[in-house]
Each structure stands twice: as structure tokens, then as C-alpha cells.
C-alpha positions as CSV (number, residue, x, y, z in Angstrom):
1,M,62.3,12.1,-33.9
2,S,61.4,10.0,-37.0
3,E,57.9,8.8,-37.1
4,R,58.8,5.1,-37.4
5,Y,61.2,3.3,-35.2
6,R,62.6,-0.2,-34.7
7,T,62.0,-2.1,-31.4
8,V,61.7,-5.7,-30.2
9,A,58.4,-7.6,-30.7
10,G,58.5,-8.8,-27.1
11,R,60.7,-10.5,-24.5
12,G,63.7,-12.4,-25.7
13,R,66.3,-14.6,-24.0
14,A,69.5,-16.4,-24.9
15,R,72.0,-18.5,-23.0
16,F,75.5,-19.9,-23.8
17,E,78.7,-20.8,-22.0
18,I,82.2,-19.5,-22.8
19,R,85.2,-21.2,-21.0
20,G,83.0,-22.0,-18.0
21,S,81.3,-18.7,-17.7
22,E,77.5,-18.8,-18.3
23,F,76.0,-15.8,-20.1
24,I,72.2,-15.2,-20.2
25,G,70.9,-12.3,-22.3
26,H,67.5,-10.8,-21.5
27,I,65.7,-8.2,-23.6
28,D,62.3,-6.6,-23.5
29,T,60.4,-3.5,-24.6
30,A,60.4,-0.4,-22.4
31,T,58.6,2.8,-23.4
32,T,59.8,4.8,-20.4
33,V,63.0,5.0,-18.3
34,E,61.0,3.8,-15.3
35,A,59.9,0.7,-17.2
36,A,63.5,0.0,-18.2
37,D,64.7,0.4,-14.6
38,S,61.9,-1.9,-13.4
39,F,63.0,-4.6,-15.8
40,I,66.6,-4.3,-14.8
41,E,65.7,-4.5,-11.1
42,A,63.5,-7.6,-11.7
43,I,66.3,-9.4,-13.5
44,R,68.8,-8.4,-10.7
45,Q,66.4,-9.9,-8.1
46,E,65.7,-13.1,-10.2
47,Y,69.4,-13.6,-10.7
48,A,70.7,-12.2,-7.4
49,D,73.3,-15.0,-7.2
50,A,74.9,-14.1,-10.5
51,T,78.4,-12.6,-10.6
52,H,77.2,-9.7,-12.8
53,N,73.9,-8.3,-14.2
54,V,74.9,-5.8,-16.9
55,P,72.2,-3.4,-18.0
56,A,71.7,-1.2,-21.0
57,Y,68.7,0.6,-22.6
58,R,67.6,3.0,-25.3
59,V,64.3,4.8,-24.6
60,R,62.6,7.2,-26.9
61,A,62.3,10.6,-25.3
62,E,63.4,14.1,-26.1
63,P,66.3,13.6,-26.3
64,L,66.8,9.8,-26.7
65,R,67.8,8.3,-23.3
66,E,70.7,5.8,-23.4
67,Y,72.2,4.0,-20.4
68,A,74.7,1.3,-19.8
69,D,76.7,0.1,-16.7
70,D,79.5,-2.4,-16.4
71,D,78.2,-3.7,-13.0
72,G,81.7,-4.5,-11.7
73,E,83.2,-5.8,-15.0
74,P,86.4,-4.1,-16.2
75,G,85.6,-0.6,-17.6
76,G,84.2,-0.7,-21.2
77,S,84.1,-4.5,-21.3
78,A,80.4,-5.1,-20.7
79,G,78.0,-2.1,-20.6
80,K,79.3,-0.4,-23.7
81,P,79.3,-3.5,-25.9
82,T,75.8,-4.3,-24.7
83,L,74.6,-0.8,-25.6
84,N,76.5,-0.9,-28.9
85,V,74.5,-3.8,-30.1
86,L,71.3,-1.9,-29.5
87,Q,72.7,1.1,-31.3
88,Q,74.0,-0.9,-34.2
89,E,70.6,-2.6,-34.6
90,A,69.0,0.8,-34.3
91,V,66.4,-0.4,-31.8
92,E,64.6,2.0,-29.4
93,N,62.3,1.6,-26.5
94,V,64.3,-1.5,-25.5
95,V,66.1,-2.7,-22.4
96,A,68.7,-5.4,-22.1
97,V,70.4,-7.2,-19.2
98,V,73.2,-9.7,-19.6
99,T,73.6,-12.0,-16.6
100,R,77.0,-13.7,-16.1
101,Y,77.9,-16.5,-13.8
102,Y,81.7,-16.5,-13.5
103,G,83.3,-19.8,-14.4
104,G,86.8,-19.4,-13.0
105,T,88.6,-18.4,-16.2
106,N,89.2,-14.7,-17.0
107,L,88.1,-13.9,-20.5
108,G,90.0,-10.6,-20.9
109,V,88.4,-7.3,-22.0
110,G,88.1,-8.4,-25.6
111,G,86.6,-11.8,-24.7
112,L,84.1,-10.1,-22.3
113,A,83.1,-7.6,-24.9
114,R,82.4,-10.3,-27.5
115,S,80.5,-12.4,-25.0
116,Y,78.3,-9.5,-23.8
117,S,77.7,-8.4,-27.4
118,R,76.7,-12.0,-28.4
119,A,74.3,-12.4,-25.5
120,V,72.4,-9.2,-26.5
121,K,72.4,-10.1,-30.2
122,D,71.1,-13.6,-29.5
123,A,68.4,-12.3,-27.2
124,L,67.4,-9.7,-29.9
125,D,67.2,-12.5,-32.4
126,D,65.0,-14.5,-30.0
127,A,62.7,-11.5,-29.4
128,G,62.4,-10.4,-33.1
129,I,62.6,-6.8,-34.3
130,V,59.5,-4.9,-35.5
131,E,58.9,-1.5,-36.9
132,Q,56.6,0.7,-34.8
133,R,54.9,4.0,-35.2
134,P,54.8,6.2,-32.1
135,H,51.3,6.1,-30.5
136,E,49.4,8.7,-28.6
137,R,47.0,7.6,-25.8
138,F,44.0,9.5,-24.6
139,V,40.6,8.8,-23.0
140,V,37.3,9.8,-24.7
141,T,34.4,10.3,-22.3
142,V,30.8,10.4,-23.6
143,A,27.3,9.9,-22.4
144,Y,25.6,6.6,-23.3
145,D,23.7,8.2,-26.1
146,D,26.9,9.0,-28.0
147,S,28.8,5.8,-27.1
148,G,27.6,3.7,-30.1
149,T,28.7,6.5,-32.5
150,V,32.1,6.8,-30.9
151,R,32.6,3.0,-30.8
152,G,31.7,2.8,-34.5
153,I,34.3,5.4,-35.4
154,L,37.0,3.6,-33.4
155,E,36.2,0.2,-34.8
156,S,36.1,1.6,-38.4
157,T,39.5,3.2,-38.0
158,G,41.0,0.0,-36.5
159,V,42.7,1.7,-33.5
160,E,43.3,-0.1,-30.2
161,F,40.8,0.8,-27.5
162,E,39.2,-0.4,-24.3
163,A,35.7,0.6,-23.3
164,D,34.6,1.2,-19.7
165,Y,30.8,1.5,-19.2
166,A,30.0,3.2,-15.9
167,E,28.0,6.4,-15.3
168,T,29.5,7.6,-18.5
169,V,31.4,5.6,-21.1
170,E,35.1,6.0,-21.3
171,F,37.2,4.8,-24.3
172,A,40.9,4.4,-23.6
173,V,42.4,4.9,-27.1
174,S,45.9,4.2,-28.5
175,V,46.3,5.7,-32.0
176,P,49.4,6.4,-34.2
177,E,50.5,10.0,-33.4
178,A,50.1,11.0,-37.0
179,D,46.4,10.1,-36.9
180,A,45.5,11.3,-33.4
181,A,44.3,14.9,-34.2
182,N,42.2,13.7,-37.1
183,L,40.5,11.0,-35.0
184,R,39.7,13.6,-32.2
185,D,38.2,15.9,-34.8
186,R,36.0,13.1,-36.2
187,I,34.7,12.2,-32.7
188,R,34.1,15.9,-31.8
189,S,32.2,16.4,-35.1
190,A,30.1,13.2,-34.7
191,T,29.1,14.0,-31.1
192,S,28.6,17.8,-31.8
193,G,31.4,18.6,-29.3
194,R,29.9,16.6,-26.4
195,A,32.9,14.2,-26.1
196,S,35.7,15.1,-23.7
197,F,39.3,14.2,-24.1
198,D,41.8,13.5,-21.3
199,S,45.3,12.0,-21.0
200,P,45.2,8.5,-19.5
201,D,47.1,9.8,-16.3
202,S,44.7,12.6,-15.5
């Protein structure tokens, strides 16, 4: 996968009516399939009275995971157009749901496809698109004696981190993948190998 990728800056929402039907586009970031599924389920619960809640997502994995579902709309009229917008905008780690309240007038497959596409596009515009570098997360554990040294290295490199001072000191670090190995080497060197490194889930 390329080092940089496009995604949404945060949550976005858009709403409009077409011939009595109300469309609401929802969009958010999702770095895992589980996060995407969770967002979809939350929208379905929030808009449980809607006629349709059409989901789509593109999540960075090996390989890229893509998903869309028509949620009861005619085949190809909703899920595919929703996903197509995400593909055309080349955004990844993103999940979208378009909520529709049926207004009594059939829009036809073409009208539906245009409406679902517009809802996603408008929600994308509301959220804003940013360029990201893939990040690696790990936890650095050190004794108090080394904590100032490690904190100084992290602050000087400008990476995101959270410190937890308990019996030992743990720094939960998020660093661009391309810089991760070098940062670990610097910390190992500065602490004479006393720092330990773990994944955040271990």
C-alpha cells in the first residue's frame, strides 16, 4: 500500500429531500472493519424508523476491504453508488451510511443512484478530506530514571503520545510507520537497552 492515503478529517453529515424522500448522509473515519461495522450499527439504531440505511466502507488492510449493501433498495441502486463515491474520491479508512425516509414517490434506479451518490458526496464535503500517513502504535515501558529521557525524545520528534506513571512509566506512542523503527532505535540507545516495547493490545 502507498505510504500516504486520503481519508476524512472527521464526522460529516448532509441532508436533502428529493420528491418527498428525505436522504441523510453520514460519514466518519474507521481504521478497522470492526469500527466500520460499529458505526453502521449505531446509525441503524439511531434511525431505526428509516426506510433504508445503506452502508459502505473502505478500510485499509491487506488487501483493502470494501463493502456495500443495498439494504432493501433495488439491486445496484444504493450500495454500489455509495461505494463508488468513496472510490472516486480515493478515500480510505472511511465508512458511510445513507439514511432514506421514503416519501411516497418512486425515484427509479437512476434517481436512487444519483440521490445516494449525492448524499455521500455532500457528507464527504461536510467532513473534509485530509491526507494521512499510516501510523504504528506501540507502548514503551521504562523505569522512572529513564522516563525523562524518553519523554524528551518523544517531545522533540513531535509524535503523539500519552504517559502513564505507575510502578513503571508507560508511553503509548503513535508514530508514522516510516519513522517507527528509527524512533525505537533512538529510545533503545538513550536508555542503554532498558526500555521495553509492546503492542498496545498485548
